[in-house]
C-alpha positions in Angstrom: -2.3 32.1 32.6 -1.5 33.4 29.2 2.3 33.2 29.1 2.7 36.9 28.8 0.6 37.2 25.6 -2.1 40.0 25.6 -5.6 38.7 26.0 -7.7 38.1 23.0 -10.9 39.1 24.7 -12.6 42.5 24.8 -10.6 45.5 23.5 -7.5 43.4 22.9 -8.9 41.9 19.7 -8.8 45.0 17.5 -5.2 46.0 18.2 -4.0 42.4 17.7 -5.7 42.2 14.4 -4.3 45.6 13.2 -0.8 44.4 14.2 -1.2 41.2 12.3 -2.5 42.9 9.2 0.5 45.4 9.3 2.9 42.5 9.8 1.5 40.6 6.8 1.5 43.8 4.6 5.2 44.4 5.5 6.0 40.8 4.4 4.1 41.3 1.2 6.2 44.4 0.4 9.3 42.3 0.0 8.4 40.7 -3.4 7.0 44.0 -4.6 10.3 45.8 -3.9 12.3 42.9 -5.4 10.1 43.1 -8.6 10.7 46.9 -8.9 14.4 46.6 -8.4 14.6 43.6 -10.7 12.8 45.5 -13.5 15.2 48.4 -13.0 18.2 46.1 -13.3 16.7 44.5 -16.4 16.1 47.9 -18.0 19.7 48.9 -17.2 21.0 45.8 -18.9 18.8 46.4 -21.9 20.1 49.9 -22.2 23.6 48.6 -22.2 22.8 46.4 -25.2 22.1 49.5 -27.3 25.9 49.9 -27.8 27.2 49.9 -31.3 28.5 46.8 -33.0 32.0 48.1 -32.9 31.7 48.8 -29.1 30.4 45.3 -28.5 33.1 43.6 -30.5 35.7 45.6 -28.6 34.3 44.5 -25.3 34.3 40.9 -26.5 38.0 41.1 -27.6 38.9 42.7 -24.3 37.1 40.0 -22.3 38.7 37.2 -24.3 42.2 38.7 -23.9 41.9 38.8 -20.1 43.0 35.6 -18.5 39.9 34.5 -16.7 40.2 31.4 -14.4 39.1 28.2 -16.1 35.9 26.5 -14.9 36.5 22.9 -13.8 33.3 21.1 -14.9 34.0 18.2 -12.4 34.3 20.7 -9.5 31.2 22.5 -10.6 29.2 19.4 -11.0 30.1 18.2 -7.5 29.3 21.6 -6.0 25.9 21.7 -7.7 25.1 18.2 -6.6 26.1 19.2 -3.1 23.7 22.1 -3.3 20.9 19.7 -3.9 22.1 17.4 -1.1 22.2 20.2 1.5 18.8 21.5 0.5 17.5 17.9 0.9 18.7 18.1 4.5 16.1 20.8 5.1 13.3 19.3 3.0 12.5 16.5 3.4 15.3 15.6 5.9 14.8 18.0 8.8 11.1 18.4 8.1 10.5 14.6 8.6 13.0 14.3 11.4 11.5 17.1 13.5 7.9 16.4 12.3 8.0 12.9 13.7 9.4 14.0 17.1 6.5 16.3 18.0 2.9 15.4 19.0 0.4 14.8 16.2 -1.4 18.1 16.8 1.8 20.0 16.0 3.3 18.1 13.1 2.4 20.5 10.3 3.4 23.6 12.2 6.7 22.1 13.0 7.3 21.1 9.3 6.2 24.6 8.2 9.0 26.1 10.3 11.6 24.5 8.0 9.6 24.7 4.8 9.0 28.5 5.0 12.7 29.2 5.4 13.5 27.8 2.0 11.5 30.7 0.6 12.2 33.4 3.2 16.0 33.0 3.6 16.5 32.5 -0.1 14.9 35.9 -0.6 17.0 37.6 2.1 20.1 35.9 0.6 19.3 37.3 -2.8 18.7 40.8 -1.5 21.6 41.4 0.9 22.5 38.1 2.7 25.1 36.8 0.3 26.7 40.3 0.1 26.9 40.6 3.9 28.5 37.2 4.2 30.9 37.1 1.2 31.4 40.6 -0.2 34.5 42.6 0.8 33.9 44.7 3.9 35.6 44.8 7.3 36.6 41.9 9.6 33.0 41.4 10.8 30.6 41.9 7.9 30.6 42.4 4.2 29.2 45.4 2.3 25.4 44.6 1.9 25.2 46.5 -1.3 28.1 45.0 -3.3 26.1 42.0 -4.5 22.7 43.5 -3.9 20.1 41.4 -5.8 23.1 39.2 -6.7 24.4 41.9 -9.0 27.8 40.7 -10.4 27.3 37.1 -9.2 27.5 35.1 -12.4 29.5 32.5 -14.3 32.9 33.9 -13.5 34.7 32.4 -10.5 35.5 34.5 -7.4 39.2 33.6 -6.7 38.8 34.6 -3.0 36.8 31.5 -2.5 37.2 29.1 -5.5 38.9 29.6 -8.8 37.4 26.6 -10.5 33.6 27.0 -10.0 31.3 29.9 -11.0 30.6 32.3 -8.2 26.9 31.7 -8.8 27.5 28.0 -7.9 29.3 29.0 -4.7 26.5 31.4 -3.9 23.9 28.7 -4.2 25.9 26.3 -2.1 26.3 28.8 0.7 22.6 29.7 0.5 21.6 26.1 1.5 23.6 26.5 4.7 21.8 29.8 5.5 18.5 28.0 5.0 19.1 25.0 7.3 20.8 26.9 10.2 17.8 28.8 11.5 15.6 25.8 10.7 17.6 23.9 13.3 16.6 26.5 15.9 12.9 25.7 15.3 13.3 22.4 17.1 13.7 24.2 20.4 10.6 26.3 20.1 8.3 23.6 18.6 4.7 23.4 19.8 4.4 26.8 21.4 5.7 29.7 19.3 3.5 32.0 17.2 4.1 31.6 13.5 4.4 35.3 12.9 6.8 35.6 15.8 8.9 32.8 14.3 9.0 34.4 10.9 10.0 37.8 12.3 12.6 36.4 14.6 14.2 34.3 11.8 14.4 37.3 9.5 16.2 39.3 12.2 18.4 36.4 13.4 19.9 35.6 10.0 20.6 39.2 9.4 22.1 40.0 12.8 23.7 36.7 13.7 24.2 34.3 10.7 25.4 36.6 7.9 28.0 38.4 10.1 29.3 35.1 11.6 29.5 33.6 8.1 31.7 36.6 7.0 33.9 36.4 10.1 34.7 32.7 9.6 34.6 32.2 5.9 34.4 35.6 4.2 37.4 37.4 2.6 39.1 39.5 5.3 37.0 37.8 8.0 38.3 38.0 11.6 38.6 34.2 12.0 39.2 33.2 8.4 42.6 31.4 8.5 42.8 31.4 4.7 42.4 35.2 4.3 44.9 38.0 4.6 42.7 40.0 7.1 42.6 37.1 9.7 43.2 38.1 13.3 42.7 34.8 15.0 43.1 31.7 12.7 40.2 29.3 13.4 39.6 26.0 11.6 36.0 25.4 10.7 35.6 23.4 7.6 31.8 23.3 7.2 30.1 25.2 10.0 30.8 24.2 13.6 30.7 27.9 14.7 28.6 29.4 11.8 25.9 26.7 11.7 25.8 24.4 14.8 27.1 26.4 17.7 25.2 29.6 16.7 21.9 27.7 16.2 22.4 25.4 19.2 23.1 28.2 21.7 20.4 30.4 20.1 18.0 27.4 20.5 18.8 27.2 24.2 18.1 30.9 24.7 14.8 30.6 22.7 13.7 27.7 24.9 14.5 29.6 28.1 12.8 32.8 27.0 9.7 31.1 25.7 9.4 28.9 28.7 8.4 25.3 29.0 5.5 23.8 27.1 2.2 23.5 28.9 2.4 20.3 31.0 6.1 19.8 30.6 7.7 17.8 32.3 4.9 16.3 34.2 3.0 15.1 31.2 4.6 12.6 28.7 5.3 14.3 25.3 6.3 11.3 23.2 7.1 11.5 19.5 4.0 10.8 17.5 5.8 9.0 14.6 9.3 7.7 15.1 9.2 6.2 11.6 9.1 9.7 10.1 12.0 10.7 12.2 14.1 7.7 11.1 13.4 8.5 7.4 14.5 12.1 8.1 17.6 10.9 9.9 18.6 8.8 7.0 18.2 11.7 4.6 20.2 13.9 6.9 23.1 11.4 6.9 23.1 11.2 3.1 22.7 15.0 2.7 25.6 15.6 5.1 28.0 14.2 2.5 27.2 17.3 0.4 27.3 19.5 3.5 30.9 18.5 4.4 32.2 17.0 1.2 30.9 19.9 -0.8 32.7 22.4 1.4 35.9 21.3 -0.3 34.6 23.3 -3.2 36.1 20.8 -5.6 35.9 17.2 -6.6 39.4 16.2 -5.4 41.0 14.3 -2.6 39.9 16.8 0.0 36.3 16.2 -0.8 36.8 12.4 -0.5 38.6 12.9 2.9 35.8 15.0 4.2 33.2 12.5 2.9 35.0 9.7 4.7 35.4 11.6 8.0 31.7 12.4 7.9 30.6 8.9 7.5 32.8 7.3 10.1 32.0 9.9 12.7 28.3 9.3 12.3 28.8 5.6 12.5 30.9 5.8 15.7 28.5 8.2 17.4 25.5 6.0 16.6 27.3 3.1 18.3 28.5 5.1 21.3 25.1 6.7 22.0 23.3 3.3 21.7 25.9 1.6 24.0 25.7 4.4 26.5 21.9 4.3 26.6 22.0 0.5 26.9 24.3 0.7 29.9 22.4 3.6 31.4 18.8 2.5 30.8 19.1 -1.2 30.2 18.2 -1.1 26.5 19.1 0.9 23.4 16.3 2.8 21.6 16.0 3.2 17.9 15.5 7.0 18.2 18.6 7.1 20.4 20.8 5.5 17.7 19.4 8.0 15.2 20.1 10.9 17.6 23.6 9.6 18.1 24.1 9.6 14.3 23.0 13.2 14.0 25.3 14.1 16.9 28.2 12.5 15.2 27.5 14.4 12.0 27.2 17.8 13.8 30.3 17.2 15.8 32.6 16.3 12.9 31.3 19.1 10.7 34.0 21.7 11.6 36.8 19.1 11.5 35.8 17.0 8.5 38.3 18.6 6.1 41.2 18.6 8.5 41.3 15.1 10.1 42.0 11.5 9.3 39.5 8.7 9.4 40.7 7.4 12.8 40.5 10.9 14.3 37.0 11.3 12.9 36.0 8.0 14.5 37.3 9.2 17.8 35.3 12.4 17.5 32.2 10.4 16.8 32.7 8.2 19.8 33.1 11.2 22.0 30.0 12.9 20.4 27.7 10.0 21.1 28.6 9.9 24.8 28.8 13.6 25.5 25.6 14.5 23.6 23.7 11.7 25.2 24.4 13.0 28.7 23.8 16.6 27.5 20.3 15.5 26.4 19.5 13.4 29.4 21.4 14.8 32.5 22.2 18.4 31.6 18.7 19.1 30.3 17.1 17.6 33.4 19.5 19.3 35.8 18.6 22.8 34.5 15.0 22.0 33.6 14.9 23.9 30.3 12.5 22.7 27.6 14.6 22.4 24.4 11.8 20.4 22.7 13.9 18.5 20.2 17.3 18.8 21.9 18.9 21.2 19.5 21.4 22.5 22.1 22.3 19.1 23.4 23.0 17.6 20.0 24.1 20.5 17.7 25.4 23.0 20.2 27.3 20.7 22.6 28.3 18.4 19.7 29.9 21.1 17.6 31.6 22.7 20.6 33.2 19.3 21.2 34.2 18.9 17.6 35.7 22.4 17.4 37.8 21.8 20.5 39.0 18.3 19.6 39.9 19.7 16.2 42.4 22.0 17.9 44.5 18.9 18.8 43.6 16.6 15.8 44.0 18.9 12.8 46.5 17.2 10.4 48.6 18.9 7.7 48.9 15.5 6.0 45.1 15.6 5.4 44.9 19.3 4.4 48.4 20.6 3.6 47.1 24.2 3.3 46.9 24.6 7.1 50.7 24.3 7.3 51.6 27.0 4.9 48.7 29.5 4.4 48.5 31.5 7.5 51.2 34.2 8.2 51.7 36.3 11.3 54.2 39.1 11.2 55.6 37.7 7.9 56.2 34.3 9.4 54.4 31.2 8.3 52.5 29.6 11.1 51.2 26.0 11.0 47.7 25.5 12.3 48.1 21.7 12.8 46.9 20.3 16.0 48.5 21.6 19.2 48.0 23.8 22.2 48.1 27.0 20.3 45.4 26.0 17.8 43.3 24.6 20.6 43.2 28.0 22.2 42.3 29.6 18.8 39.4 27.1 18.6 38.3 27.8 22.1 38.2 31.6 21.5 35.9 31.0 18.5 33.6 28.7 20.4 33.3 31.2 23.3 32.8 34.2 20.9 30.1 32.4 18.9 28.2 31.3 21.9 28.2 34.7 23.6 27.4 36.6 20.4 24.7 34.3 19.1 23.2 33.9 22.6 23.2 37.5 23.5 21.9 38.7 20.1 19.1 36.0 20.2 18.0 37.2 23.7 17.7 40.8 22.5 15.9 39.8 19.3 13.4 37.6 21.2 12.6 40.4 23.6 12.1 42.7 20.6 9.8 40.3 18.8 7.8 39.7 22.0 7.2 43.4 22.3 6.1 43.7 18.7 3.9 40.6 18.1 4.1 38.4 21.1 6.2 35.1 21.2 3.9 32.5 22.6 0.5 31.3 21.5 -2.3 31.3 24.1 -2.6 28.4 26.4 -5.9 27.4 24.8 -4.2 27.4 21.3 -1.3 25.4 22.6 -3.6 22.8 24.0 -5.6 22.6 20.8 -2.4 22.3 18.7 -0.6 24.7 16.5 -1.6 22.9 13.3 -5.2 24.0 13.8 -4.7 27.3 15.6 -1.8 28.7 13.5 -2.5 27.2 10.1 -6.1 26.0 10.1 -5.1 22.4 9.1 -4.8 19.0 10.5 -2.1 16.4 9.5 -4.3 13.4 10.1 -8.0 12.8 9.8 -9.7 10.7 12.5 
């Protein structure tokens, strides 16, 4: 049984090697193209400096006379600190959290899935990702050439998003979200996916799924962006319930189903090899999430403080409710269960963090711990899918819960903008909690799940045809650290 991967014996060796070489060459072309384009941009800038002294003085006078938005150094400092916090969520946060949950023979390969995205997604973001997400375009995607190679993204603010921080700071902050989102998916495919298949799938997924969703929810003129003039359905999503957690959670479920279960699952026990690593990672995730949600205020004011507080109390409540539920259900609470509940509370409150009070956040956390616990234990067992590290049960189900609860709990007292910003047919419409906003939230949840799930299925089938998704059964048994990367995490 080879899980649908072509045999490596006989005549199958040569085509497989040729395909691998071509794939690596294709990846190596990316930095070469970037270098050529970068040199071209540099030469163009150098040519511009050849203008006469009078011309340069005139330009300076014209620039100084135009009323540019003032940079608030406090806002910018907080946003840059939040950039670092969110990147820390990927490395070392998610790397340690996921790395500790797998078996010892797969710890390096699992860590590599997150580590490589810090380089790969950053490159795509610079080339066209930021432009697809935040440049003007239509209601579904931005023009990929507007900010190509980050042209025009500098120290001046972009008032469409924040008038008090440089657009470059905003770009960096959003890039950290783009990095961690596909990294979350890796938890569902751990211990059995080919590394080259993972890289290719991720490149396609962020381009087809993440960048367009980001534009629809947060981009100027986006279909769901309640704060933009082009909005069709006003959806509240403060820090990534749809864009980050539902998209990655549902995609993770599809990945787990398409790849199939790990060899020996569920008959053989597949216990975490180092819960201590996972607990360290979980702690770093909790701290980093303050930048994830608090930084999404794009300023260092009261809204950032409110989101910070909501984040903390939701995580606390979810850790308690998960542990209590497990205690009642299994007779004792586990350390890893409490940590999983904490992550569930963080993922669930993410879309709501900038719109709700602390008591509402605590309620969301309580619900998250219970709902996600049963999603991970009962739902997963009922349908027998092998979501290795429970990405769907925690992030997907959690953020769906948070998005829907937000529909009733959103408060104009916490975020006054939701009462006066959105207009329909010339009439101001409040987006505070109620039946109407609940239906808006439900539409976004359904759309995101269908779009991300459907696109992921198609992309997985495409990648399988091109390079094959799964490693061979012999490689899986030996461990992906050795067979995919030629290394071992531990010496015996």
